[in-house]
C-alpha positions, 0 to 999 in steps of 0.5 A, a space after each residue: 719100687 717094690 722090696 724085691 726090685 729094691 734089694 736087687 738093685 741095691 746088691 749091684 751097688 758098691 759095699 756100703 752104698 746100698 742105702 745111700 738114699 732112703 728106700 721110700 719114694 717120698 715127695 721132694 717137698 719139705 714139710 717141717 713141723 715145730 715141736 717141744 722136747 720134754 728134756 727142755 724142762 728136765 729140772 721141772 719134771 724131775 722136781 715134779 714142778 711140771 708134769 707131762 700133762 703140763 707140757 702137752 697143754 703148753 704146746 697149745 699155748 705156744 702153738 707147736 704141733 708135737 711133743 718129743 717126750 723124753 721119758 726119764 721122769 715118766 711117773 708110770 708105764 701103766 696103760 691107764 696113765 699112758 692112755 690118759 696122756 694120749 687122750 689129753 694130747 689128742 684132745 689138745 691137738 698135740 701129737 706125742 710123736 716121739 719118746 727118748 730113752 737111754 741105751 748103751 748098745 756098746 756093752 761088751 757082754 752079750 747078756 748085757 746087750 740082750 738086756 738093752 734089746 729088751 729095754 728097747 722092746 719095753 719102750 717100743 710098747 710104751 711108744 705104741 701105747 702113746 701113739 708115738 711113731 719114733 723112739 730115740 736111742 743112743 749107741 753108747 760109749 766106748 769103755 774098757 779099751 773097746 774100739 769102735 771097730 769092735 763095738 760097731 757090730 754089737 750096735 748093729 746087732 742090737 738095732 737089728 733085733 730092736 728094729 724087728 720088734 719095733 717094726 711089728 708095732 710100726 715104730 721107728 728107732 732113731 739112732 742119735 749122734 750123742 758122742 761115743 760110737 756116734 760122735 762122727 757121721 761116718 760111723 753113724 751112717 755105717 751102722 744104719 746102713 748095716 742094720 739095713 732096716 726101714 725101721 731104723 734111721 737117724 735122730 739128728 741132734 744139730 747141736 751134738 757134733 763136736 767137729 765139722 758140724 755142718 758137713 756132718 749134719 748134711 751127711 746125716 739128713 737123708 736118713 733123718 727120722 727126727 731132728 732136734 735143734 739147740 740154741 747153741 752148738 760147737 762151731 768150726 773153730 771149736 767154740 760153743 756159741 749160738 746156733 744159726 737156726 736160719 742156716 739149720 732149718 734151710 739145710 734141713 729143708 733142702 734135704 726134703 725132710 718131712 717131720 718135726 724139728 724139736 727144740 731141746 733147750 739146754 742153755 743158761 737162761 731159765 726155760 720158762 722164758 727162753 723156750 716160748 721165745 725160741 719156739 716162736 722163732 722155730 715156728 716161723 722158720 718152719 713155715 718159711 722153709 716148708 714147701 
């Protein structure tokens, strides 16, 4: 279906339903690829005990396909360093497919939101230099008495402007369920639908929903452009505990998702021992439920 026909058919749908399904005509077959989220080694990156180059090499040792690169501790955004890391990743057969940044799109002042959009544009350039097709963004928290109804149009505006720039570089923005205005799937979906851009989707964090996690994950999956898995989650009874990865990966696969499942490790066991073991489990489940 071409864009003109899609828009015409979407206009005939009830309000809010135009993007009930993604516009692309994709194969139904699930294609799941294991990845490492750099945030799993946040202490080591912050202390400089590990480098991003180390994580690229570790992906080879642990037999995972991609690196979800949280950029908070990047030593440089100069092209020379970015291209050097990109070359190393290519030579290692590892795809730096995503970068993760901090944004606060719920700011009440227009000039502050303008600055957030500029921040997105700057990191889109970094993603493009690394060969990454995805940038994870946050919606933001509600401060100073601001309501979701007030802030939601601000987030939509910022994402529309960011998407226009990101799309010109072939980069997708993924809005994460990360508390604040993105605490509930209903609000996330409302925002993504109103943005109405093929360059904006959902960065689904399977450990971040504080209530009804399975229902909300299922709601978000048709628009997921990246999936992050955790070793723990908040369960239906409100208690934090181990995440059932078999159930998670099966649910993701049932949606027809094609892309990376990135381990973002945050539990108490040292990452040096936990991450390789968990990546082995994730790799096996990705193979089991692909296709």
